[in-house]
N, C-alpha and C positions, 0 to 999 in steps of 0.2 A: 504494500500500500504506500502511496506517495506520502512523504512527510509534509509537503506543502500542497498548495492549491493547484489543481490542473487547470490553468487559465483557459486554454483552448477549449477543453471539454466543457468547462463552466460557461464559456461564452456561447457555445452552440446550444447548451441546455437552456440558458436564459433567453436566447432568441426564440426557441420553440415555445417556451413557457409564456413569453409575452404575446406570441402569436395566438395561442389558444385562449389566453386571457381576453384579448380583444374579441375573438370569436365568441367567447362566453357572454360578453356584454352585448355584442351585436345580435346574438341569437334572440333577444327580446323583440327584435323587429322582424325576425324571420317568420313568415306565415303569421303575421300579427293578427290577433283575434279581435273581434268586435267588442267582446266583453272579457277583459283580462282578469276580472275579479271572480273567478270560479276555479274549483279544483280541477275540473275537466281541462281547463286551459293551462293553468300553472303546473298542476301535478301530473297531467297526462298529455301535454302538448296538443290539446284540442282533439285527441283521438284521431289524428289526421295523418299519421306517418304511413308511407307506402313500404313496399318490400325492401328496398335497399336501405332506406333510413332505419327501418326496424332491424334489419340484419346487422348493420353497424352498431346500432344502439344495444341490441342484445349481446353482440360480441364484446362491446365495450363494457357491458354489464357483467358478463360471466367470466371473461378472460381478463383478469385484473392485474395490477402490479403485484399483488400477492401471488397470483398464478405464475407470473413471469419470474419472480424471485424464489418462491417457496417450492414449486414443483421440481425444478432442477436442483435446488438445495437439498430436497429429500433424496434425489438420486445420488447426489454428492455424498450424503451422509449414510444412506442405507442401501444403496444399490438398486437393483431392479424392482424392489418392493415399492419404491417411490413412483413407479409407473401406473399405480392403481388409478391415477387421475385420467389416464388415457382410456381404459375400458369403461370407466363410469360415464365419460362424456359420449361414448358410443352407445351405451345402454339408454341414456336419458332421452335421446331424440325420438326413437320409436315410441317411448313411453308418453312423451308430451304430445306427440301427434294424435294420441287417442283422446286427450282431455283438454288441451289448451283451446282448441277451436270451440268446444262446448262452453268453456268458461268465458271466452271472449263474447260469444253470442248472448248468453244470459246477462252478462255485465253490460253489454251495449243496450240491450232491451230495457233494463231496469235502472241504468245509470249508476251501477256499482263502480266504485273507485278502488276498493281494496278487496282482498279475499274475505275479510271479516264482514264486509257488506253482504257478500254472497251468502256466507254461512248464516248470518242473521235472517236474510230473506228466505233462504231455503228451509231452515229449521225453526224459524220463529223464536229464536233464543238469543237474547242479548248477552246472557251469561257465557254461552259457547262462543259467541262473536268476540266478547271481551277476552276470553282465554286465547283465542287465535291471535288477536291484536297484540296482547302483552307478549306472547311468545315471539311474534315477529319482531317487535321492537327490541326485545332482549337479545335475540339472535343476530340482529343487524348491527348493534352497537360495536361489538368487538371486530366485526367484519370491516366497518369503517376505520377503526383504529389500525387495522392491518394495512390499509391503503397508505396511511400516514407513515407506518413503519417502512413500507416500500420506498417512499420518498426519502425518508431519513437514511436508508441504506445507501441510496445513490449519492446523497449529499456527503455522507461519511467517506465514501470511496473517492469522491472528488476533492476531499480535504477541506470542505466548507464547514465552518463552525468552530474550528480549533480543536484542541485535544481534550482529554478528560479533565484536565485542570482548569480549563477555560470557564469563565463565569457562565452560569447556566443560561442566562438570558442571551448572551452573545452566541453561545453554542447552539441554542435552539431557535435563534432569530430567523434563519432561512426557512425553517419549517413553519414558524409562526406566520411569516409572510405568505407562504404557499397556502396555508390554512385560511388566512384573511381573504385572499383573492378567490379561493374556492367558495367561501361563504358568501362573498359579495355577489358573484355572478349567478350563483344558484338562487339566491334571494331575488335577484332582479329578473332572471330569465326562466326560472323553473326548469322543466324537463327539456325544453328546447336547447338549453346550453350544452348538456352532455350529449344530446343527439347530434348537434353540429360538430362538437369537438371529437366525437367518436370517429369521424372520417379521418382526421389527422392521426389520431392514436392508433387505429388499426393499420393504416398505411405505413406508419413508422415501424410498427411491430413486425409486419410482414417483410419489410425491407431488411430490418436488423436480423431476423431469423434466416432469411434467404442468404444473406452475406455470411452470417456466422456459420451456417451449416456447410458452406463451401470453403470459406477463407481459413477458419480456425483449423479444420482437419488437415489442410494443405500445410500449414505451419507446424503441425504436430506430427506429421509423417503418415497421416491416413487413419482411417477408422480401425484398422487392425491394431495399430499401436495404441490407439485410445482405449479400445476394449481390453486389450492385454494389460495396460496400466491399471485400469479400474479393477479387473479381475485379481490382479496381484494384490492390490490394496485390501480388498475385502477378504481374500484368502488369508492374508497375514493377520487381519484383525479378528479372525475366527468366525466370520459370518458365512463361511462356506462358499465364497465366490459371489458371482453376480446374482444368481437365482435364489430366491428365498427357500429355506428348508421347509419340511412338511408342515411344521407348526405355523410358520409364517404364511402359508398358503391360505389357511382359514381367515387369517387377519386380512390378507390381500383381497380375497373374494368378498367377504362381508363388508369391508370398507368401501369397495367399489360399488356394490349393490346398494348399500345404505346411502352413499353419497349421491347416487343416481336418483333415488327416490326423493332425496331431500332438496336437490338443486333448485327445482322450480316451485318449492314451497316458500322460498325466501321472498319477502315482499318486493325487493327490487326487481326480481325476475318477472313477477306478475305486473308490476308497474310498467315495465318496458313492453310487455305483451299487450296490455290493455290500451297502450298508446297507438296501436295499429288501427288503420281505418276500415279494415274489413276482415272477415273470417278467412278469406282466401289468402290474405297476406300472412296470417299465422301458419296456415298449412304449407305455404311455399317456404317459409322460413325454417320450419322443422326439417325440410328436405335439404336445405343448403347450409344450415348451421354446422353440419359435420365437417365442413371445410376447416373449421377452427380446431377440430380434433386432430386433423392432419398436422396443423401448425403446432398443436400441443405436444404431439409425439416428437417432432423435431426439436422443440424447445426443451423437452426433458433430457435429450441427449447432451445438452450443454453441461449437465451435472457430471457426466463422464469426462467431458473435455476439460472441465476444471481440475479434475483429478490428474489427467494426463499432463496438464500444463503446470502442475506442481503448485496450484493455488493452496495456500495455507491461511485459514482464517479461524478465529475462535468462535465467531458467530456465523453459522452456516448461511444465514440470510445474506451475507456479504459475498458469498462465493461467486455468484454470477456477475454482479457489478465489478468485482475484482478481476474476474476473467476478462471482461471487456476492457478494463483499464490496462491489463497486461498485454493483451493480444492485438487490440485494434490501434490504428493511428489515433492521436488525440482527438482529431475533429470527428471521426466516426464514433469514437467512444462517447462523445457528447451527444451524437444522434441516438445511440443506444440508451444512454441515461435519460434522454428526453422521452424516449418511448416508454420507459418504466415509469417516469414521473407523471406523464400524461395518462398512462395506464392506471395510475392511482386516482387522478382527479375525476375521470369520467365515472367510474363506479361509485366513488365516494359521494358524488353529487346525486346520483340516482338513489343510492341507499338512504341518504338523509331525507330526500323527498318522499320515498316510500314509507319510512318510519314516521315522518311527520303526517302523512296522509292517514295512516293507521290511527295515530293519536287523535287527529282532528275528527275523523268520521266516526270512530268506534269507541272513543272515550269522551272527548269533549262534547260532541253532538249528542251521543246516545245517553250520556249520564250527567253532563254538566249544564249544557245549554241546548236543549232540544229544538228551540226555535231559532237557532243561529242562521243568519242569512248566508248566501253564497260568498259575499264579500268578507264576512266575519270568518267563515271557514278558511278562506284563502289566507287571510291575515294571520290566523292562528297557525296554520300549516307552515307559513314562511318563518314565523318566529321559532316554532318547534324544530324546524330543519336546522336553524342556527344552534339551538341548544344541543341537539344531537351531535353536531360536529364539535362543539365545545367539549362535550362529554368524552368523545373519542380522543380529542387532543389531550385532555387531562390524563386520560388512561395511558396514552403513549408516553407522555412526558413523566408521569409519576410512577410507572411500573416497568419492570424488566420486559424486554421484547418477547421473551419466551412465554411470559404470562399472557400477552395479547394473543399469541398463536394458540395457546392451549384453551383460552376462553372462546376463541373462534371455533375450535373443535367442539367445545361444549355447546356452542350455539347451533352447530350442525345436529347434535343429538336432540336438542330441544325442538328445532324447526321441523324435524321429521315427524314429531308427534301430532302435527296438524294435518298430516296426510289423510287419515280416515275421514275427517270432517270435510275437507275440501274436495278431494278426488272422489271419495265415497258419495258425497252429496251431489256430485255432477252426474252420477249414473243411477242412484237409487235413493229413496227416502225411507228405506226399511230401517236403517239405523235410528234408534231413538236419540233425541237430543241429549237427554240425561246420561245415556250410555256412552255417547261420544265424549261428554265432559268427564265422565268417570274414567274412561280409557285414557284420555289425554292426561289426567292427573296421575294415574298409575305410571304411565310412560315417563312423564316429567320427573316424578319422584325417584323412580328406579334409575333412570339415566343419570340424574344429578348425583345421587348417592354413590352409584358405581364409579362415576368419573372422579368423585371426591377421593375415593380410595386408591386411585392410580397414582403412583409416585414416579418421579423421574430423577435423573442425576441433579437437576437444578430445582425441583419442586417436590414438596412432601405430598401435596394434594393437587388434583386436576393436572396431573403430569402427562396425560395422554388420553386417547379415546378408545382403547382396546382393553378388554378384560375377559376373564373366563366366562364362557357361555354356560349358564345353568343347565344341567342335564346332559350336556355334550362333553364338557371338559376341555374343549379347545378354546384358544384365545381368539376372540372375534370382536367386531365393532359393537360397542355398547349401544349406539343409536339404533342398530337393527334389532338387537335383543329387546330393547325398550319398545320398539315399534311392534314387534310380535306380541309382547305382553299387552300393549295398548289395544291391538286388534282383538285378542282373545277376550279381554275384559269387556270391550265394546260389544262383541257378539253375545257373550253370556248375559250381560246386563240388558241387552235389547230383548232377548227371549223372555227374561224375567219381567221387564217393564211392559212388554206386549201382553204377557199372560195376566198381569194384574190391571191391565187397561189404564196405564198411566197416561195422562193427557199429552197429546202431541202439540207442538207449536203450529202456527198457521204458515203454510207454504204459499208464498206470494208468487211463485213461478208456475209455469205450465209447460208441458212437454215441448211444444213448438218453440219456446224461448231458447232452447239449447241448440237449435240448428238454424236460427235466424241469422240473416246477413244484412249488412247495411243497405244493400240495394233491393232487398225483398219488398214487394208491395205491402204497404200497411205497416212496415216495421219502423218504429221510431222509439226514441228513448222515453221510457215512462218512469215516473218517480213512485216508489212504493210509499205507502202511508207513513212508514217509520222515518222516511227521509224527506218528507214534504218540506219544500223551501230550500233544499240543497241544490247544488249545481247539477246540471244534467246535460 
């Protein structure tokens, strides 16, 4: 790592940062709405994005700075076990093809802005809706923090902020500036800002990966030498080489499956989805998004390249930025750092908007001010988006970076527990609302307690997301075990509640709502009684 500041790389980084900042503020004028004071406009971009804008937005949403830094860092630290991210992104797209178009249709029909809006409308339960909303907010907070960790890793490698003995304010000033800019243009432009910036972000990432996958192997003697060096490292460390041992295969498979089920439960994924202008846009996107999985597979190989290049870092999150610093000319290292930095700004903006929408629609409006006007909803959502980002910033500056990573893993365990209510509700109303709430509670409690008991070399608690699977004895992903318990409890309680004729909530949807498209005759956004007066 350089002792001083890499001036050329920093200059290139600042150029792209200023460029996307200007785009972020100009986005307020892009497809300018007649009525800006509504969540449909600020929080969903007017539900107006077509195939390519949605593709870039979803790509910017799902493939974050954390992905860019953490996936190859996992390969760098653990070998091929870190490739679980590749099969899970392959599994997720056929899965979402089955339910995202249905969610878009019913949300468009009834003016739903969040998943909790749908759950409340489908099951007639504000309690279940609140559970989904709180889970979404809790799971999103550490995810935003990790985007700031990605920016901080880049700044550290460029030598910005001084050493460990530097005054904390001076050391963290660059991150504070980046945070301030992110907060300002998100407040001003809403979802239009990350949608516009995503074009730059994804273009830079594709360029960097295309160059890295050709240029770095040439400098290192080819892929044979790269894989040989990685195999030697993991053989010497007692890991048995690149491929996980038998015990590790259970962890690999359950983590991949559980992560695939969880990915589109996150509020930011749904926010990007609902911003699309038609059902067909969603269907097309589920068929072309796998292009990002190809990129992710190539990106993961950078972890092996870092080993072959002799990169030595105490914090694994610095491995890939340091690889770029060592291998690329300074000017192109700046381009790579800009790709990571912008790759943090886009998802952080979407995540903060999604969390703010959940609070506004499903806590503030449902429980605090039921008669809130669309303008009041928008104002509250803007303010909450700022508070969410401040919370993430405090989390990053006040805690060790590994804590942020492990809490993001805990967030994945939590968000998976909303799957039965959301996806189950899209296909059947057989599940009873109280049973879904009971299953959610069991999954949340089990997942949290199990994760609390996992230790790591740096943490006594919440040190990972894998533990022994009850009844099987193998080590597997805690989130998937909690999800299975969740479903079992939901099914059993549903039978019991149906048998005793416990009252159902009122379902405000009808079957045709789940296949409606924007261009269908007679289809228009309707407001359910529970959300009268809100934006639509």
